[in-house]
N, CA, C and O of each residue as an XYZ file, in Angstrom:
444
protein
N      -0.545     -2.357    -11.035
C       0.037     -1.101    -11.441
C       1.498     -1.350    -11.797
O       2.207     -2.073    -11.097
N       1.924     -0.755    -12.869
C       3.294     -0.930    -13.336
C       4.020      0.400    -13.308
O       3.402      1.458    -13.425
N       5.316      0.342    -13.155
C       6.179      1.523    -13.169
C       6.210      2.097    -14.581
O       6.464      1.377    -15.547
N       5.952      3.387    -14.692
C       5.964      4.071    -15.988
C       6.982      5.206    -15.922
O       6.698      6.242    -15.320
N       8.155      5.037    -16.523
C       9.205      6.062    -16.434
C       8.848      7.383    -17.124
O       9.564      8.371    -16.958
N       7.768      7.418    -17.886
C       7.342      8.695    -18.465
C       6.556      9.516    -17.442
O       6.322     10.708    -17.645
N       6.148      8.873    -16.341
C       5.409      9.566    -15.282
C       6.331      9.940    -14.124
O       6.275     11.059    -13.613
N       7.172      9.005    -13.718
C       8.113      9.221    -12.617
C       9.403      8.482    -12.956
O       9.364      7.371    -13.485
N      10.538      9.092    -12.654
C      11.807      8.432    -12.951
C      12.062      7.313    -11.945
O      11.467      7.284    -10.868
N      12.935      6.414    -12.302
C      13.293      5.317    -11.401
C      13.918      5.876    -10.129
O      13.646      5.388     -9.032
N      14.755      6.900    -10.275
C      15.392      7.520     -9.111
C      14.352      8.161     -8.191
O      14.465      8.059     -6.969
N      13.353      8.811     -8.756
C      12.269      9.384     -7.943
C      11.500      8.277     -7.236
O      11.129      8.416     -6.070
N      11.266      7.192     -7.937
C      10.576      6.049     -7.353
C      11.361      5.489     -6.166
O      10.771      5.125     -5.149
N      12.682      5.421     -6.292
C      13.521      4.953     -5.187
C      13.398      5.878     -3.980
O      13.314      5.411     -2.844
N      13.388      7.168     -4.218
C      13.269      8.136     -3.116
C      11.935      7.972     -2.392
O      11.886      8.023     -1.163
N      10.862      7.778     -3.143
C       9.549      7.547     -2.536
C       9.575      6.246     -1.742
O       9.088      6.186     -0.614
N      10.139      5.221     -2.333
C      10.235      3.908     -1.685
C      10.869      4.032     -0.303
O      10.339      3.507      0.677
N      11.997      4.722     -0.226
C      12.692      4.845      1.052
C      12.024      5.850      1.982
O      12.208      5.782      3.198
N      11.259      6.775      1.434
C      10.580      7.772      2.273
C       9.381      7.195      3.013
O       9.009      7.707      4.069
N       8.770      6.142      2.483
C       7.509      5.669      3.062
C       7.610      4.372      3.863
O       6.593      3.852      4.322
N       8.800      3.852      4.032
C       8.902      2.647      4.852
C      10.269      2.580      5.513
O      11.182      3.329      5.166
N      10.393      1.675      6.467
C      11.646      1.477      7.176
C      12.427      0.359      6.485
O      12.062     -0.810      6.608
N      13.502      0.702      5.756
C      14.251     -0.317      5.015
C      15.143     -1.189      5.896
O      15.837     -2.077      5.402
N      15.117     -0.930      7.203
C      15.949     -1.680      8.135
C      15.155     -2.717      8.915
O      15.704     -3.428      9.756
N      13.872     -2.798      8.633
C      12.968     -3.614      9.424
C      12.597     -4.916      8.705
O      12.372     -4.934      7.495
N      12.541     -5.977      9.465
C      11.985     -7.239      8.969
C      10.696     -7.468      9.740
O      10.707     -7.541     10.969
N       9.605     -7.580      9.034
C       8.314     -7.836      9.682
C       8.098     -9.340      9.722
O       8.412    -10.060      8.775
N       7.568     -9.782     10.818
C       7.293    -11.202     10.955
C       5.784    -11.377     11.078
O       5.133    -10.764     11.924
N       5.256    -12.218     10.222
C       3.819    -12.471     10.249
C       3.532    -13.846      9.697
O       4.159    -14.276      8.729
N       2.605    -14.526     10.295
C       2.218    -15.865      9.852
C       3.437    -16.780      9.722
O       3.529    -17.576      8.788
N       4.369    -16.658     10.666
C       5.586    -17.473     10.733
C       6.551    -17.223      9.580
O       7.482    -18.004      9.381
N       6.349    -16.161      8.826
C       7.263    -15.824      7.730
C       7.891    -14.471      7.987
O       7.297    -13.618      8.648
N       9.081    -14.274      7.470
C       9.731    -12.976      7.564
C       9.494    -12.218      6.263
O       9.656    -12.765      5.172
N       9.111    -10.957      6.394
C       8.870    -10.111      5.230
C       9.873     -8.976      5.248
O      10.098     -8.356      6.287
N      10.460     -8.710      4.132
C      11.360     -7.570      4.024
C      11.075     -6.883      2.699
O      10.463     -7.466      1.803
N      11.515     -5.660      2.583
C      11.272     -4.924      1.343
C      12.247     -5.378      0.258
O      13.301     -5.950      0.535
N      11.860     -5.103     -0.974
C      12.675     -5.506     -2.112
C      12.606     -4.438     -3.199
O      11.557     -3.841     -3.440
N      13.720     -4.217     -3.834
C      13.789     -3.337     -4.995
C      14.078     -4.227     -6.198
O      15.031     -5.007     -6.189
N      13.259     -4.107     -7.217
C      13.458     -4.865     -8.457
C      13.976     -3.933     -9.534
O      13.498     -2.809     -9.681
N      14.957     -4.408    -10.286
C      15.491     -3.602    -11.383
C      15.386     -4.389    -12.686
O      15.374     -5.620    -12.694
N      15.311     -3.641    -13.790
C      15.191     -4.269    -15.114
C      16.501     -4.257    -15.893
O      16.704     -5.083    -16.782
N      17.384     -3.326    -15.564
C      18.635     -3.212    -16.328
C      19.756     -2.716    -15.412
O      19.525     -2.391    -14.247
N      20.965     -2.666    -15.956
C      22.138     -2.292    -15.163
C      22.060     -0.853    -14.663
O      22.539     -0.556    -13.568
N      21.465      0.040    -15.444
C      21.329      1.433    -15.012
C      20.462      1.511    -13.762
O      20.818      2.188    -12.798
N      19.329      0.824    -13.776
C      18.456      0.813    -12.604
C      19.164      0.159    -11.411
O      19.038      0.624    -10.278
N      19.897     -0.903    -11.671
C      20.628     -1.570    -10.593
C      21.618     -0.608     -9.954
O      21.709     -0.528     -8.729
N      22.356      0.116    -10.776
C      23.346      1.071    -10.263
C      22.673      2.188     -9.465
O      23.176      2.579     -8.412
N      21.545      2.706     -9.949
C      20.819      3.749     -9.223
C      20.343      3.228     -7.872
O      20.440      3.928     -6.864
N      19.832      2.007     -7.851
C      19.361      1.415     -6.604
C      20.524      1.194     -5.638
O      20.391      1.455     -4.442
N      21.652      0.719     -6.140
C      22.827      0.510     -5.284
C      23.293      1.819     -4.663
O      23.681      1.851     -3.495
N      23.257      2.896     -5.439
C      23.646      4.215     -4.906
C      22.692      4.654     -3.805
O      23.132      5.149     -2.767
N      21.405      4.482     -4.014
C      20.415      4.891     -3.000
C      20.527      4.017     -1.758
O      20.382      4.514     -0.641
N      20.780      2.732     -1.932
C      20.967      1.833     -0.795
C      22.201      2.255      0.004
O      22.161      2.293      1.234
N      23.282      2.568     -0.681
C      24.500      3.025     -0.004
C      24.230      4.320      0.769
O      24.710      4.486      1.890
N      23.472      5.227      0.176
C      23.104      6.477      0.834
C      22.293      6.199      2.099
O      22.549      6.801      3.142
N      21.327      5.302      2.017
C      20.499      4.958      3.175
C      21.344      4.313      4.282
O      21.138      4.591      5.463
N      22.280      3.467      3.902
C      23.172      2.843      4.891
C      24.021      3.901      5.580
O      24.231      3.850      6.792
N      24.505      4.855      4.803
C      25.333      5.934      5.365
C      24.515      6.784      6.339
O      25.033      7.216      7.369
N      23.264      7.022      6.026
C      22.394      7.796      6.922
C      22.217      7.091      8.263
O      22.209      7.736      9.312
N      22.078      5.785      8.229
C      21.795      5.029      9.442
C      23.053      4.806     10.273
O      23.060      5.095     11.469
N      24.074      4.316      9.682
C      25.356      3.983     10.310
C      25.270      2.885     11.367
O      26.268      2.215     11.633
N      24.104      2.685     11.973
C      24.021      1.712     13.059
C      23.132      0.519     12.747
O      23.278     -0.536     13.363
N      22.220      0.667     11.807
C      21.283     -0.417     11.521
C      21.687     -1.174     10.264
O      22.387     -0.639      9.404
N      21.247     -2.409     10.164
C      21.492     -3.221      8.982
C      20.314     -3.086      8.040
O      19.178     -3.393      8.403
N      20.584     -2.631      6.840
C      19.524     -2.479      5.841
C      19.090     -3.860      5.368
O      19.919     -4.661      4.938
N      17.800     -4.136      5.447
C      17.285     -5.460      5.093
C      16.642     -5.494      3.710
O      16.242     -6.561      3.242
N      16.537     -4.349      3.055
C      15.949     -4.297      1.718
C      16.831     -5.084      0.748
O      18.047     -4.899      0.708
N      16.213     -5.947     -0.017
C      16.935     -6.746     -1.005
C      16.910     -6.048     -2.359
O      15.993     -5.282     -2.654
N      17.905     -6.313     -3.166
C      17.980     -5.808     -4.538
C      18.085     -7.014     -5.455
O      19.023     -7.804     -5.357
N      17.099     -7.148     -6.358
C      17.068     -8.313     -7.246
C      16.639     -7.907     -8.646
O      15.909     -6.935     -8.840
N      17.111     -8.675     -9.609
C      16.672     -8.491    -10.983
C      15.206     -8.883    -11.078
O      14.781     -9.883    -10.499
N      14.439     -8.089    -11.813
C      13.016     -8.358    -11.988
C      12.821     -9.710    -12.661
O      13.493    -10.041    -13.638
N      11.896    -10.474    -12.123
C      11.428    -11.699    -12.760
C       9.905    -11.637    -12.740
O       9.320    -10.784    -12.073
N       9.291    -12.514    -13.448
C       7.845    -12.530    -13.534
C       7.220    -12.622    -12.152
O       7.599    -13.470    -11.343
N       6.271    -11.754    -11.890
C       5.551    -11.767    -10.622
C       4.167    -12.355    -10.836
O       3.615    -12.282    -11.934
N       3.627    -12.922     -9.814
C       2.263    -13.426     -9.883
C       1.316    -12.307     -9.512
O       1.579    -11.553     -8.575
N       0.226    -12.193    -10.232
C      -0.760    -11.168     -9.945
C      -1.422    -11.455     -8.595
O      -1.737    -12.599     -8.270
N      -1.623    -10.388     -7.819
C      -2.264    -10.532     -6.511
C      -3.715    -10.969     -6.675
O      -4.340    -10.736     -7.710
N      -4.223    -11.597     -5.648
C      -5.637    -11.970     -5.645
C      -6.471    -10.702     -5.796
O      -6.054     -9.625     -5.371
N      -7.626    -10.829     -6.390
C      -8.501     -9.679     -6.642
C      -8.741     -8.862     -5.375
O      -8.695     -7.633     -5.417
N      -8.996     -9.529     -4.252
C      -9.293     -8.793     -3.016
C      -8.098     -8.006     -2.477
O      -8.270     -7.111     -1.649
N      -6.892     -8.331     -2.941
C      -5.695     -7.612     -2.504
C      -5.259     -6.519     -3.475
O      -4.396     -5.707     -3.144
N      -5.841     -6.492     -4.653
C      -5.492     -5.458     -5.623
C      -6.143     -4.139     -5.224
O      -7.322     -4.100     -4.874
N      -5.369     -3.064     -5.278
C      -5.851     -1.726     -4.902
C      -6.480     -1.749     -3.517
O      -7.520     -1.130     -3.292
N      -5.859     -2.454     -2.601
C      -6.432     -2.693     -1.278
C      -6.750     -1.391     -0.551
O      -7.830     -1.252      0.023
N      -5.828     -0.441     -0.570
C      -6.056      0.814      0.152
C      -7.243      1.580     -0.429
O      -8.073      2.109      0.311
N      -7.315      1.635     -1.741
C      -8.433      2.347     -2.375
C      -9.774      1.710     -2.026
O     -10.768      2.412     -1.838
N      -9.802      0.390     -1.941
C     -11.038     -0.325     -1.648
C     -11.369     -0.354     -0.151
O     -12.529     -0.528      0.222
N     -10.357     -0.184      0.705
C     -10.532     -0.363      2.149
C      -9.873      0.751      2.959
O      -9.106      0.451      3.873
N     -10.138      2.011      2.665
C      -9.411      3.093      3.349
C      -9.640      3.143      4.856
O      -8.812      3.696      5.579
N     -10.741      2.579      5.347
C     -10.995      2.600      6.790
C     -10.543      1.320      7.492
O     -10.742      1.174      8.698
N      -9.944      0.400      6.756
C      -9.374     -0.803      7.343
C      -8.310     -0.380      8.365
O      -7.564      0.570      8.124
N      -8.238     -1.071      9.489
C      -7.299     -0.704     10.553
C      -5.869     -0.639     10.043
O      -5.150      0.311     10.352
N      -5.444     -1.625      9.273
C      -4.088     -1.612      8.734
C      -3.861     -0.360      7.883
O      -2.827      0.298      7.997
N      -4.826     -0.043      7.043
C      -4.704      1.136      6.178
C      -4.606      2.412      6.995
O      -3.778      3.278      6.710
N      -5.454      2.528      8.016
C      -5.452      3.735      8.839
C      -4.176      3.884      9.658
O      -3.672      4.993      9.831
N      -3.653      2.769     10.161
C      -2.473      2.832     11.024
C      -1.154      2.808     10.270
O      -0.152      3.313     10.777
N      -1.128      2.239      9.084
C       0.134      2.081      8.357
C       0.211      2.876      7.063
O       1.180      3.600      6.834
N      -0.785      2.748      6.234
C      -0.706      3.365      4.907
C      -0.993      4.858      4.954
O      -0.241      5.652      4.388
N      -2.083      5.250      5.628
C      -2.449      6.670      5.661
C      -1.317      7.541      6.209
O      -1.011      8.562      5.593
N      -0.671      7.193      7.344
C       0.439      8.030      7.832
C       1.590      8.135      6.828
O       2.226      9.182      6.709
N       1.850      7.041      6.111
C       2.924      7.079      5.114
C       2.566      8.009      3.960
O       3.420      8.741      3.459
N       1.314      7.978      3.544
C       0.886      8.866      2.463
C       0.936     10.333      2.899
O       1.314     11.206      2.118
N       0.553     10.594      4.142
C       0.627     11.961      4.671
C       2.076     12.440      4.742
O       2.383     13.569      4.358
N       2.959     11.580      5.234
C       4.382     11.922      5.301
C       4.926     12.187      3.905
O       5.661     13.150      3.687
N       4.565     11.334      2.975
C       5.035     11.482      1.610
C       4.553     12.795      0.999
O       5.312     13.473      0.307
N       3.296     13.158      1.251
C       2.758     14.398      0.673
C       3.446     15.626      1.258
O       3.509     16.665      0.600
N       3.967     15.526      2.493
C       4.687     16.640      3.105
C       6.143     16.709      2.635
O       6.703     17.791      2.461
N       6.744     15.530      2.432
C       8.166     15.462      2.106
C       8.485     15.706      0.638
O       9.563     16.206      0.315
N       7.577     15.365     -0.240
C       7.846     15.482     -1.671
C       7.037     16.616     -2.285
O       5.921     16.899     -1.849
N       7.605     17.265     -3.301
C       6.867     18.393     -3.927
C       5.635     17.947     -4.676
O       4.925     18.776     -5.246
């Protein structure tokens, strides 16, 4: 799935991004550290992301934001079994404990 600015603005996408996960958390799994990342394509998107990151930092005041901001580069396509994982596996434990609550929160928080 690709970002389509005719459907949702980049700024709206940033708000959803921060609404559905903890940008201050580093998850550790399989001996690797995972953190969230925001990718931008141009200077306007970079500036919008920097503003939202600054806003999130101001809200927290005590935690260190671990979300990275990087220029978009070519990504590798996920393995077939990982594509649309939630849609294919809605009763998977991870989906039920992590994704479903985030989707419910998002549906309440956003119009």
